Structure formats: structure tokens, C-alpha cells
C-alpha positions as CSV (number, residue, x, y, z in Angstrom):
1,M,1.5,-10.8,-16.3
2,T,-1.3,-9.4,-18.4
3,R,-3.2,-6.4,-17.0
4,D,-6.5,-5.1,-18.2
5,F,-5.9,-1.7,-16.5
6,V,-3.7,1.1,-17.8
7,A,-3.0,3.2,-14.8
8,D,-2.5,2.8,-11.1
9,L,-3.7,6.0,-9.4
10,H,-3.2,5.6,-5.7
11,N,0.3,5.1,-4.4
12,H,2.7,6.4,-1.6
13,T,6.4,7.3,-1.6
14,T,9.0,8.2,1.0
15,A,7.4,11.6,1.1
16,S,4.9,10.0,3.5
17,D,5.0,6.3,4.5
18,G,6.0,4.5,1.3
19,E,9.1,2.5,0.6
20,Y,9.8,3.9,-2.9
21,T,11.2,7.3,-3.5
22,P,9.1,9.4,-5.8
23,T,11.6,8.6,-8.6
24,G,11.7,4.9,-7.7
25,L,7.9,4.6,-7.8
26,V,7.6,6.2,-11.2
27,R,10.4,4.1,-12.6
28,A,8.8,1.0,-11.2
29,A,5.5,1.9,-12.8
30,A,7.3,2.4,-16.1
31,D,8.9,-1.0,-15.8
32,L,5.4,-2.5,-15.3
33,G,4.3,-1.0,-18.6
34,L,1.7,1.3,-17.0
35,Q,0.6,4.3,-19.0
36,A,0.2,6.5,-15.9
37,V,0.9,6.4,-12.1
38,G,-0.7,8.4,-9.3
39,V,1.4,9.8,-6.6
40,T,-0.9,10.4,-3.6
41,D,1.1,10.7,-0.4
42,H,-0.6,11.2,2.9
43,D,-1.3,14.9,3.7
44,T,1.7,16.2,1.7
45,L,2.6,17.5,-1.7
46,A,6.3,17.0,-1.0
47,G,7.0,14.2,-3.5
48,L,5.2,15.6,-6.5
49,D,7.9,17.7,-8.1
50,E,10.4,14.8,-8.0
51,A,7.8,12.4,-9.3
52,L,6.8,14.7,-12.2
53,A,10.4,15.1,-13.2
54,A,10.9,11.3,-13.2
55,G,7.8,11.1,-15.3
56,L,9.3,13.3,-18.0
57,E,12.5,11.3,-17.8
58,T,10.8,7.9,-18.2
59,G,7.9,8.9,-20.5
60,I,5.2,7.8,-18.1
61,R,2.4,10.2,-17.0
62,V,2.4,11.1,-13.4
63,V,-1.0,12.0,-12.0
64,P,-0.4,14.4,-9.1
65,G,-2.5,14.0,-5.9
66,V,-2.7,13.8,-2.2
67,E,-4.5,11.5,0.2
68,V,-6.1,13.7,2.9
69,S,-6.8,12.3,6.3
70,L,-10.2,13.4,7.6
71,R,-11.1,13.0,11.3
72,F,-14.6,12.0,12.3
73,R,-16.0,11.8,15.8
74,R,-19.6,10.7,15.3
75,P,-22.0,8.6,17.3
76,T,-21.6,5.7,14.8
77,F,-17.9,6.2,14.0
78,T,-14.8,7.7,15.6
79,G,-11.8,7.5,13.3
80,T,-10.2,8.6,10.1
81,L,-11.4,8.3,6.5
82,H,-9.3,9.1,3.4
83,Y,-10.1,11.6,0.7
84,L,-8.0,11.7,-2.5
85,L,-7.5,15.1,-4.2
86,Y,-6.2,14.9,-7.7
87,I,-4.5,18.2,-8.7
88,P,-4.8,19.9,-12.1
89,Y,-1.4,20.3,-13.6
90,A,-1.8,24.1,-13.9
91,L,-2.5,24.4,-10.2
92,L,0.9,22.9,-9.3
93,D,2.6,26.2,-10.3
94,D,0.3,28.2,-7.9
95,A,2.4,29.0,-4.9
96,A,-0.6,30.3,-3.0
97,F,-2.4,26.9,-3.5
98,R,0.7,25.0,-2.3
99,Q,1.0,27.2,0.8
100,M,-2.6,27.0,1.7
101,A,-2.8,23.2,1.2
102,T,0.4,22.6,3.2
103,E,-0.8,24.7,6.1
104,I,-4.2,22.9,6.2
105,F,-2.9,19.4,5.9
106,S,-0.3,19.9,8.6
107,Q,-3.0,20.5,11.2
108,G,-4.0,16.9,11.1
109,R,-0.5,15.4,11.7
110,G,2.8,16.4,13.1
111,G,4.2,16.8,16.5
112,G,1.0,17.9,18.2
113,L,-0.9,14.9,17.2
114,V,1.9,12.5,18.0
115,R,2.3,14.0,21.5
116,A,-1.5,13.8,22.1
117,R,-1.6,10.1,21.0
118,V,1.4,9.2,23.1
119,A,0.0,10.9,26.2
120,A,-3.3,9.1,25.8
121,I,-1.6,5.7,25.3
122,N,0.6,6.1,28.4
123,E,-2.3,7.3,30.5
124,I,-4.3,4.1,29.9
125,F,-1.7,1.5,28.9
126,G,1.5,2.7,30.6
127,P,3.2,1.0,33.6
128,G,0.9,1.1,36.6
129,R,-2.0,2.4,34.7
130,M,-5.5,1.1,34.0
131,T,-4.4,-1.6,31.5
132,P,-0.6,-1.8,31.8
133,L,0.5,-3.3,28.5
134,L,3.7,-1.2,28.3
135,Q,6.7,-2.1,30.5
136,R,8.0,1.5,29.9
137,P,6.3,4.6,28.7
138,L,6.0,5.2,25.0
139,T,7.8,8.4,23.8
140,A,7.1,10.7,21.0
141,A,10.8,10.7,20.1
142,E,10.8,7.0,19.2
143,I,7.8,7.5,16.9
144,E,9.2,10.5,15.2
145,A,12.5,8.8,14.6
146,L,10.8,6.5,12.1
147,A,9.6,9.2,9.6
148,P,9.2,12.9,9.2
149,N,5.5,12.4,8.5
150,V,4.2,10.0,11.2
151,T,1.2,7.8,10.5
152,R,-0.5,5.0,12.4
153,R,1.8,2.6,10.7
154,H,4.8,4.1,12.5
155,F,3.1,3.8,15.9
156,A,2.5,0.1,15.1
157,L,6.1,-0.4,14.2
158,A,7.4,1.2,17.3
159,L,4.9,-0.7,19.6
160,S,5.8,-4.1,18.0
161,E,9.5,-3.6,17.5
162,N,10.4,-1.5,20.5
163,H,7.9,-2.7,23.0
164,G,7.3,-6.3,21.9
165,L,3.6,-6.1,21.5
166,D,1.7,-8.5,19.2
167,K,-0.7,-7.5,16.5
168,G,-3.7,-7.8,18.8
169,Q,-2.1,-5.7,21.5
170,V,-1.1,-3.1,19.0
171,N,-4.6,-2.8,17.8
172,Q,-5.8,-2.5,21.4
173,L,-3.6,0.5,21.8
174,I,-4.1,2.3,18.5
175,G,-7.3,0.8,16.9
176,N,-10.5,2.8,16.4
177,E,-12.0,1.2,19.4
178,S,-9.1,1.9,21.7
179,Q,-9.8,3.9,24.8
180,A,-6.7,5.9,23.9
181,Y,-7.6,6.5,20.3
182,V,-7.1,10.0,19.0
183,P,-8.0,10.1,15.3
184,S,-5.6,11.6,12.9
185,G,-6.4,14.1,10.2
186,I,-8.3,17.3,10.0
187,E,-12.0,18.0,10.6
188,P,-13.9,18.1,7.2
189,A,-14.7,21.7,7.8
190,Q,-11.0,22.6,8.0
191,L,-10.6,21.4,4.4
192,T,-13.6,23.3,3.1
193,P,-11.8,26.7,2.5
194,L,-9.2,24.9,0.3
195,L,-11.9,23.2,-1.7
196,H,-13.9,26.4,-2.2
197,A,-10.8,28.4,-3.1
198,Y,-9.8,25.8,-5.7
199,P,-12.9,24.1,-7.0
200,Q,-10.9,22.6,-9.9
201,L,-9.5,20.0,-7.5
202,V,-10.9,16.5,-8.3
203,R,-12.3,15.1,-5.0
204,V,-12.4,11.3,-4.6
205,F,-13.5,9.1,-1.7
206,A,-10.7,6.6,-1.1
207,H,-11.3,2.8,-0.7
208,P,-14.9,3.2,0.6
209,A,-15.6,-0.5,0.9
210,A,-12.2,-1.8,2.2
211,G,-13.4,-1.9,5.8
212,S,-15.8,-4.7,4.9
213,Y,-13.2,-6.9,3.3
214,P,-13.8,-10.4,4.7
215,G,-10.9,-12.0,6.7
216,E,-7.4,-10.7,7.2
217,S,-6.2,-7.9,4.9
218,L,-3.5,-5.3,5.0
219,Y,-5.9,-3.1,3.0
220,N,-8.7,-2.8,5.4
221,E,-6.6,-1.7,8.4
222,V,-9.1,-0.1,10.8
223,L,-11.5,1.3,8.3
224,P,-15.2,1.2,9.2
225,P,-17.6,-1.2,7.5
226,I,-19.4,-0.1,4.4
227,E,-22.7,0.5,6.4
228,I,-20.9,3.2,8.3
229,V,-19.4,4.7,5.2
230,E,-22.9,4.8,3.6
231,R,-24.2,6.8,6.6
232,L,-21.3,9.3,6.3
233,L,-21.6,9.5,2.5
234,P,-24.0,12.5,2.6
235,E,-21.3,14.6,4.3
236,F,-18.9,13.8,1.5
237,L,-21.5,14.6,-1.2
238,D,-22.3,18.0,0.4
239,D,-20.5,20.6,-1.7
240,N,-20.8,23.1,1.2
241,V,-18.4,21.0,3.2
242,L,-16.5,18.5,1.0
243,G,-18.2,17.4,-2.2
244,L,-17.3,14.5,-4.4
245,D,-16.3,14.1,-8.0
246,G,-15.2,10.5,-7.9
247,L,-15.2,7.2,-6.0
248,E,-12.3,4.8,-5.7
249,V,-13.9,1.7,-7.2
250,H,-10.9,-0.5,-8.0
251,Y,-9.0,-1.4,-4.9
252,P,-7.1,-4.5,-3.6
253,G,-9.3,-4.5,-0.5
254,H,-12.6,-4.5,-2.4
255,T,-14.2,-7.8,-3.3
256,P,-15.7,-8.2,-6.7
257,E,-19.1,-7.6,-5.1
258,H,-17.9,-4.4,-3.5
259,E,-16.5,-3.2,-6.8
260,T,-19.9,-3.8,-8.4
261,L,-21.6,-1.9,-5.6
262,M,-19.1,1.0,-5.7
263,A,-19.7,1.3,-9.5
264,Q,-23.4,1.5,-8.8
265,W,-22.8,4.2,-6.3
266,A,-20.7,6.1,-8.8
267,G,-23.4,5.8,-11.4
268,R,-26.1,6.9,-9.0
269,Y,-24.3,10.1,-8.0
270,G,-22.7,10.8,-11.3
271,L,-19.1,10.3,-10.1
272,L,-15.9,9.4,-11.8
273,M,-14.5,5.9,-11.2
274,T,-10.9,5.7,-10.1
275,G,-8.7,3.0,-8.6
276,G,-5.2,2.0,-7.5
277,S,-3.0,-0.3,-5.5
278,D,-2.4,1.9,-2.5
279,C,1.2,0.8,-2.9
280,H,3.4,1.3,0.2
281,D,6.2,-1.2,-0.4
282,R,7.5,-3.9,-2.8
283,V,6.1,-7.0,-1.1
284,A,3.2,-6.5,1.3
285,R,1.4,-3.7,-0.5
286,P,3.0,-3.6,-4.0
287,L,2.5,-1.5,-7.1
288,G,0.5,-2.6,-10.0
289,V,-2.1,-4.7,-8.2
290,T,-5.1,-2.9,-9.6
291,G,-6.0,0.4,-11.4
292,V,-8.3,2.0,-13.9
293,Y,-9.3,1.3,-17.5
294,Q,-8.5,3.6,-20.4
295,S,-11.9,5.3,-20.4
296,E,-11.6,6.0,-16.7
297,L,-8.1,7.4,-17.0
298,D,-9.2,9.6,-19.9
299,A,-12.2,10.9,-17.9
300,L,-9.9,11.9,-15.0
301,L,-7.2,13.5,-17.1
302,K,-9.9,15.6,-18.8
303,Q,-10.4,17.3,-15.5
304,L,-6.7,17.7,-14.8
305,I,-5.4,19.0,-18.1
306,S,-6.1,22.6,-19.0
307,P,-8.0,23.0,-22.3
């Protein structure tokens, strides 16, 4: 297969909800002939050291990052949006940075969020409740047994495999419009101290148009339509809260028209253009579907490599 991109900058490993180990992901990227691969697990830096070591072993550049889950409760949108942070290599040796980042990211996930979501689901959809779709109560233990870092995907797996719910019923329980929906992630203001303490982080809005992908797609999940994203964009552009350095333009859940529009947004606001496959597994959401061109990779690396 001939590719016109040189690097795939958005991927997940077993450190969050991916199928590949960090080493396995890097080796798979090397096998595809990519020049660089991004490791951007959800709300954790746990896979980066292993991935970087594998990069040295295989000769492929690992671009270190994290996909931060941001919780929004607005009149026009209640849910989670994703914010990629690409990490300068010199910052990876800063223990204070790692500690601060880990403490902040953990506030948006973990046992507290799992228990809150389970309680809300049982309150509305449990046996004898308002909409009794569950024949027995959902438990936090069955969710947490699936992964150390629980995401919406693990709730969906437990509800379908353990409780026999179909896709529509699962979305009724955990979708953005669910009466029981408790968004994951942290409030944007909770991330602000990290961004202000470490302004060298490269801040990128992840898959901004994926929620408007027409028809069925694993890549749009429960993301809002692009019109909602555009309304929220000023909050991302505000350096006092979040700020943006880049926009994920190339993405499997973006149509060609959306890519063109995202490139226009990037040009309008002076943002880097990034992209990646959002790989989670070998089949449904594989590695090497899309990525960035040489000039786009070079522009990002310029920000990540110390002079």
C-alpha cells in the first residue's frame, strides 16, 4: 500500500484502551514503514517510556503525547471533548511535570467516576426503576475488571457482553443524551494550571469534525456535530484557559470536505495541522489509516525538540 503521509500521530496502547502494547504499537508502525508514530493514550503518560525505548530499538521516532478528556456541561452540549498534548522530549525527564500531569488527569477518571456513572445508570435503568433495561444492577467491579484505566468503551463492553444489551440500548444508557450520562474528564479550568506551568506543551484539538461524519462510523462515537464544536472553539482558543497550537485535520472520521474545512480553520487561527489514525486495535480501528505529511511532521517536531 502506498501512503502519502509519513507519520501517524494519534494512537492508543494497553496503557489506556488500546490493543497493542507500547512496544507492539511502535514495532507495528516500523513494519508499516512510517517515519514516526504518536503515542497518545487517554489521560495517562504510563506507556511513554516503554514506547520511547522501543523507538530507539526499531529506529522509528516516537512522538510522545497524551489525549486529555475534557468535560463540558453547556446549554448546547453536555459531554467530553478530546485535547491532545504533545510533550517536548526534554520535559519527559521533569519529575515535577509528570507528577502534576498525573494528578490532574486522574481527577477525570478512576474509581470515583466509575462509581458515579454506575450509580446513575442503576438509578434510571436498573431493575424496577424508571426505564428498567437491566435485569440486574450494573456493578463497578465488572467495569473495572476490564482495564485499569476505564473508558466509555469498557462500559459498552460490559453492558453488551454481560447484560446482553444491543448497540442502541447501550447508547441509551451511556450516550451523551442519556438521562444517566455523567461526562468523563476534567473541567477545562482544572487543566489550566498545568498548561500555564508548562507552556512548551503543544496543544491540539482532537478530531474536531468527527461528530459530523455521515452514517455509521466507529470514529464519531458520541462526539458533537461540528456546529457545536465551532461554538466551543473560542474556549479552546483562549490562552487563559486552554489555548491551541494545532488542529487535528487528518482523521479517519473526517470526510474530505471536513479536512478542507479544518485546514481552513488551522490557517485562520495560525495553527499546526496534525493527524492520525486513532488506533485502538488491529481490525476495527487500525494503525496507519491516515497521518501527516513531512512538512507537518517537521513543524510539530520543531516545537518538541530542544534547540
